[in-house]
N, C-alpha and C positions, 0 to 999 in steps of 0.2 A: 336821463339825459334831458336837459332843458331845451325847449324848442327855441331856435334862433331864427330870425327873419330880417328882411330889409323892409323899410317903410313902403307900404303899398303892395307888398307881396301877398299872395293868397294866404300864406301862413299867418302873416301879420293881421290880415283882415279877419281870419278865423278866430284868432285869439282876442282881438279887439271886440268882435261881436259877442263872443262867449263871456268875456270879462264883464261886459255890461249886462248881459242876460243873467249870468251867475250872481252878480251883485243885486240885481232886481229880485231874483228868487230868494236870496238870503234875506234881503230887506223885508220881503213879504212874510218870511218866517220869524221876523222880529230881531234880526241881528245885522250889524255892519262889521264885516271882517277886517281884521288888521293884517292878516296873512297875505302873502303874495302868491299868486297862482303860477308858481315856477315849476311845478312838478308835472312832467309829461306823462301820458298814459303808460309808456314803457317804464318810467321811473316808479310810477305808482304800483305797477305790477311787481317790479323788482323789490319794492319795499315789503309787499306782502310775502313774496317768495323768500326773502332773507329772514323775515320774522318766522315763517314756517321752517326754514332751514333744514332740508332733508338730511344733509350731512350731519348736522348737530344731533338731530333726533335719532337717526339710525346708529351713529357711532356711540351715542350715550346708552342706548337700551338694547343693542344687538346681543350682547353677551347674556343678559337677563332673559330676553325673549327666546333665544335659541336653547338655553339651558332649561327653560320652563316648558316650552311647547314644541321644541324640535323644529325642523324646517317648515312644517305646515303653518307655522305662525305667520309666514309671509302673506297668507291669504287675508289676514286682517287688514292689510293696506287697502285691498279692494273694498271690503265691507265698510270700513270706516270712511273711506273716500266717498262712497255713495251716500252714506249718512250725512257727512259734513257738507256735501254738495247741496243737499236739501236745505241745510241751515244757511248756506251761502246764498241760495236762491231767495229764501225768505228775507235775508238781510238786504239783498239787492233791491227788492221792492221798497224797503224802508228807506235806505240811503238815497234812492232816486227821488223820493218825495221830501226827505229831510236831510239834505247834504250839509250837515253841520259838524264842525270839528268836535271830536271826542268819542264818536262811535256809540257804544252801547248805552251810555248815560243819556245823551240827548234823545236817542231813539226811544228809550223807555219813558222818558219824560213826555214826549209827544204822544206816545201810544197809550200810556196809562195815567201818570201823574207824578207829582213832585216827590212824594214819600217813596213810592215804588222805585222811581228813578234814582233817588239817593242811595237806596240799598243796592240796586243793580250796579251803580257806579262804584260803590264802596267795595263790594265783593270783587269786582273786576280789577279795581285799582290795586288792592292787596295782592291779588293773583299775579298781576303784571310785575309789581315790584319784587315779589318773591321769585318770579321766573327770571327776571334780570339777574338776581343774585345767583340763582342756580346755574344760569348759563355761564357767567363769568367765573364762578367757582369751578364749574365743570371743565373750563378751559385750562385751569391751572396745571393739572398733570400733563396735558398735551404741550403746554409751553415748556415745562420742565424737560419733557422727553425731547423736544426740538433742540433745546439748549444742551442736552446731554447731562443734566444734573438730576439728583434724586428729588422726587416730589414729596417734600415734607409738608407738614401743616403750615409752617411759616412761609415757605416758598409758594405754596398754593394760594395763600391769602395775598401775598405780595403781588403775584402775577395777576390774580383776579382783580385787585384794586387798580393795577396799571391798565388792564384791558378796559375796565369800567371808566377810568379817566379818559382814555383815548376815545371811547364811544361818546362820552359827554362832550369832549372837545369838538368832535365832528358835528354833533347836533347843534352846538352853539354857533357854528358857522353859518347856519341858515338853511332854508329849503333847497337852494341850488346845490350846495355842497352835500346835503343829505341825499338829494336825488342822485347826484353823481356817485356818491359812495355806495348807494344801494345798487346801482347798475354795475359798478365794479365788483361788489360782493356777489351779485347774481352771476355775473360772467365767470368769475373765478370758481364759484361753487359748481355751476353747471358743467364747466369744462373739466374741473377736477373730478366730478362725479362720473362723467363720460369716459375720461382717460383712465381713471382707476378701474372703473367697471369693465371696460373693454379689455384692458390689460389682464385683469384677473380672469375674465371669461375665455380669452384667447390662449393665454399662456400658463394659467395656474388653476385651471378648473379640475377638480378631483371627482366631481359627481355629475350625473346627467339630471335632466329636469324631473325624472321620476322620484328623486329624493324629496321633492316638495310635497309628496304625499305619504312620506314615511316619517313617523314620529320618533323612531329609534328608542321607543320605550319611555319617552317623556310623559310625565303624569303618572307613572307607575301602573298599578293594576286597576285603578279607578276609571271612571268615565273620562275619556280624553277631552270631552267638551270643556270640562273645568280647567284643564291645563291650557287649552287653546284660549279660553276667555282670559286667563291670567296673562298669557304671552301676548294677547292682543293689545296690551297696553302700549306696545311699540307702535302700533298703527294709530291708536287714540292720541298718542303724544305728537303725532305729525301734523294733523290737519287743523291748525287754528291760526294760520298767518293771514288768511284772507280778510279778516276783520280790520287789520291795520290799514288796508286800502281805504276804508271808510273813515278811519280816525283822522286822516288828513284831508277830509273832503273840501275844506276851504282853501286848500293849496293846489287843487287840480282844476283845470278848465273843464267846463261841461261835465261836472261830476255825476249828474243824474244818468248820463249815458255811458261814460267811460269807466266809472268805478265798478258797476256790476260786471262789466267785461273783465276788468282786472281781477275781481274776486274769483270768477270762474276759472280764469287762466291760472291763478295761484293753485287752485285745487288740481286742475289737469296736469300742469307742468310739474308742480311740486310733488304731487302724488306719484307721477310717473318716475321722476328722478329718485325719490325715496325708495320706491319698489325696485328700481334697477340697481341701486347701490346695495340694497339688502340681498337681492338675488345673487349678485356677483360675489358677495361675501359668503353667503350660504354655500354656494357651489365650490368656493375656494378653500373652505375649512377642511383640513386634512382628516381630523379625527372628531367627528360630530359627537359620538358617544362620550368622548373625553370631555367635551364641553358640558354635556348633560350631567355627567357624573361629578363635575366640579374639578376635574384634574387640570383643565385649562380654563381658568377664570377670565382670561383676556384674549379671546380669539381674534379680535380686530388687530391688535398689535402683532400677534403671531402671523396672521395672514400678510400684513403689510411688510413685515421684516422678511418673510419668506419670499414674497413676490418681488420686492423692490430692493432688498438689501438695506443696510444701515443708512446709506446716503440717500437712496431713493425714498425710503420710508420717511426720512425727515422732510423731503420735498413735499410728500403727500401731507405730512403733518402741518406744513406751512399753509397749504390750501385749507386744511381743516380749521386752522386758527383764523384765517380770513373769514371763514363761515361763522365761527363763534363771534368774532367782532361784528360782522354784519347783523347777526341775529340780535346781539345785545343792543346795537345801535337802533334797529328797527323797533324793538320792544320799548326802548327808552323814548323814542319819538311818539309811539302810541300812548304810553303812560303820561307823558308831558302834555299831550293834547287833551287827554281826559281830565287831568288835573286843572288845566287852563279852563276847560269848559265848565267844570265845577265852580271855579273861581269867578268866571264871567257871570254866572247866574247867582252868585252870592250864596252858595249852598253849604259851605263848610268853613270852619274856623281857619283864618289865614287867607280868605278869599281875596282880600285887598292886595296881597302879594302874588297869589297864584294867577290873578288876572292881568298882572302887569305885563307889558309887551315891549320888547326892544325895537325901537324904530329904525335902528340901523341893520340888525340881523333878521328882523321880522320873525322872532321866536319868543316864546314866553320864558324868560330866564329863570324865574323862581320855580316854575313848574318843572323845568328841566333839572334844576338843582335838587328838587324833591325826588325826581326819578333817578338821581345819582346817590343822594345821601342815604336813603333808606336801604337800598341794596348793599351799600358799603357797610352800614351798621350790621346787617345780617351776615355778611361775609366775615367781618372782624369777629363777630360772635362765635364763629366756629373755632377760634383760638381757645375759647373757654369750654366749648362743648360741641364736638363734631356731631354727637347724637342729637343735640338741640337743633342744629341747622338742618339735619336730615328730616326732623319732624316738621320744621317750618316749611321746608321745600315740598314736603309731601302734599301740601295744599295747592301747589302751583297749577298742575293740569286740571284738577278737579274744580278749582276756583274759576278758571277760564271757561270751562264747560258750563258751570253754574251761571256765570254771567251771561253767556250765550243763550242758555235756555230760559232765563228770565226775560230776555227780549223776545224769544220765540213765543213764550207764553203770553206776553203782553200783546204781540201781534195777533195771536189767535183770539184772545179776548176782544181786541178791538174789531176784528173781522165780524165776530158774532154780534157785536154791538152796532155794526153798520159801516165800519171802515172799508172803503174801497180805495186801494192804492192808486194815486193819481200822478205818479212821477213818470219819467221817460222810460222806465222799465217796469213791466207788469207781467205776471204769470197768467193773467186773465182768469178763466174758469178753473184753472189748475191751482190757483193760489191757496185755497182752503185745504185741498188735499195735501199739497206739499208742506204746508204749515203744520198740519196734524202729524204727518209722517216725520218731519224734522223734530217735533217734540217727543214723539215716541222713541226715535233713535237716541236723542240726547239724554233722556231719562234712563234708558237702558245702559248707555255708556257710563253714566255717572254711578249707577248701581254697581257696574262692573269694577269701576275704579275704587269704590269705597268698600267693596266686599272683603271681609276679613280672610286672610290667607296664611296667617302665621299662628296656628293654634297653640304652639308651644311657647309663644311670647306672652308677656303680660297683656291683660285685656285692653289696656289703653294703647299699647303698641299695635295690637291686632285691629283695633278700630281707629287708628290714627288719622286716616283720611277723613272719615266722617266726623270725628271729634274736632279736627282742625277747622273744618267747615263750620261746625256748630259754634266754635269759639269766635271765628271771624264774624259770623252773622250776629252772635250775641253781643259782641263789643259794638257792632254797628247799631243795634237796637238801643243799647244803653246810651250811646252818643246821641241818637236821635231824640231820646227823652230829655237828656240833660241839656243839650245845646240845639234846639230845634230851629236852626236857621232856615232849613229847607221850607218851612211853612211860611216864611216871610219873603221867599224868593219871588220876584215880580215878573220874571221872564215867562214867555208863553209855555203852556203845558196842557196835556190831555186834549189837544185840538184835532187829533186824527179822527176821533169819534164824532160824528155829526149829531151831538146831543147837548142840550143846554146844561145837563147835569155835570158836564166836564169841568165846570168852574168849581166844583166841590173840592178838587185837588186830592182825591183819595188815591 
């Protein structure tokens, strides 16, 4: 929701003061923003929430998690939420000092240097573009179900491309429209989550809370910890929307104070909503052993049809589709700001286009087109190989975590070299402890994501997550050698560390 005011009102004075203060801060960091600060704190939080999208995350992985780990898999939401809160707190200190559009790339640039920042941005950019493709592709079957038609490969691709086009159109309308759309998406998703959850808990609950401690034999005769770790991917998949709040730092007034608050709220509210939705679904599943055995591979549809009937289930699916659209829209906004930030610093081939800015819409049009074209190509590719798109998408969550942890590592290195966060938000004496704990959590989560769990599959399928990450990093390293534009980028870098050696640009 964009703040409106009349001339001379307190709100007008607030925004005028902070516009000047924010411009001065950005100028001191070496930039003059072309964005308009039209995104209110509420809209900034909504953007992070819709990027996280608890409904999309839970509905996408619920069947897998319940079949793999049984009802106790829900406790992963708490564990992952605490871990990602540590990451969000570390990011909060960074964005408060460096409120620059683009998120992880400019943060890594200021904390470490140009080459490290290039690779951080590259990994995260690929992960975002792949995630956009996975979200719109995942929405295809839900659109088909809403329309009452069969979800074929062709229909899924067509619906995915239509959803991607709509998200792109919304983003092209500018920050004000994006902010309003984010708030609408948040409102629809939170109301939908509450209504569906309460209805299931009140009228269609088949189990009591004790079931959350019963694995129903999931994991077989082995150590249940391994089954829980695999099922915990549903929690890991949830908590990375908070970073989007910082991607649009140049579109938010007083970002050093407001964005850290929005990041924390995204974790609190998004995590609570995701846990509530998952809880309601678990307690409403009639035959949990049937899900674990594979007899019921789609428990979400079964629960919704049983609880709401054909017509009501379609109404719920409509809410789910709004969630998919909002999620794709927010991801695209984040990816476009990252690409624009790359272009503004002259870091990659095509920078002259990526840095172009629409003076009427106040958005980077070519960066937005990139955030639409690449996901579209990935989606269309599924026409030729569904297995190939599955392998590409396998990198999505891992790549986002890898990009996050590269920033967390850069922050820890900078602290050890003397960096003391100087923004409006600071953890004080707890900064180092939180930073170390965030790194430990993130590395543990990535190992869990990459761990091979399909011993009967070919070795490359068993290690697909780690292999896809190696391929992305390898391509990035080759590009850096062949086309080293990053070494000629003249924008400020490595200035967080109070050391003359920062000019080395390593």
